[in-house]
C-alpha positions, 0 to 999 in steps of 0.5 A, spaced: 050 878 218 051 874 211 054 880 209 059 881 215 061 874 214 062 875 207 066 881 208 071 876 213 071 870 209 073 873 201 080 877 203 082 871 208 081 866 203 084 870 197 090 871 202 091 863 204 091 862 196 096 867 195 100 864 201 100 857 201 096 855 194 103 855 191 106 850 196 099 846 197 096 845 191 103 843 187 104 837 192 098 835 196 092 832 193 085 837 192 081 834 199 088 835 203 089 842 201 081 843 202 082 841 209 087 845 210 085 851 208 078 850 211 080 848 218 085 855 217 079 859 215 074 856 221 079 858 226 081 864 224 074 866 223 071 864 230 077 866 234 079 873 231 076 875 226 068 875 227 069 877 234 072 883 231 067 885 225 061 883 230 064 889 235 065 893 229 058 892 226 055 892 232 050 898 231 048 895 224 047 888 226 043 890 232 039 895 229 031 893 230 026 894 224 024 901 222 018 904 226 014 910 224 018 914 228 024 913 224 021 914 217 019 921 219 011 919 220 
């Protein structure tokens, strides 16, 4: 699940910084910029991105440990 979370967070934070960075970084203190970016990221991740990724990666996320039969034994 950590890999799926990173797959989601990295592009979102990159796009947010590209879009909002020049506007926010030039006019607001860093704690306010961090607040705006983190709230936006959490909302996107919770309600949009992670439900989609969880559905897309469901077979991989829910696969149990390998048994002897899976290993060919």
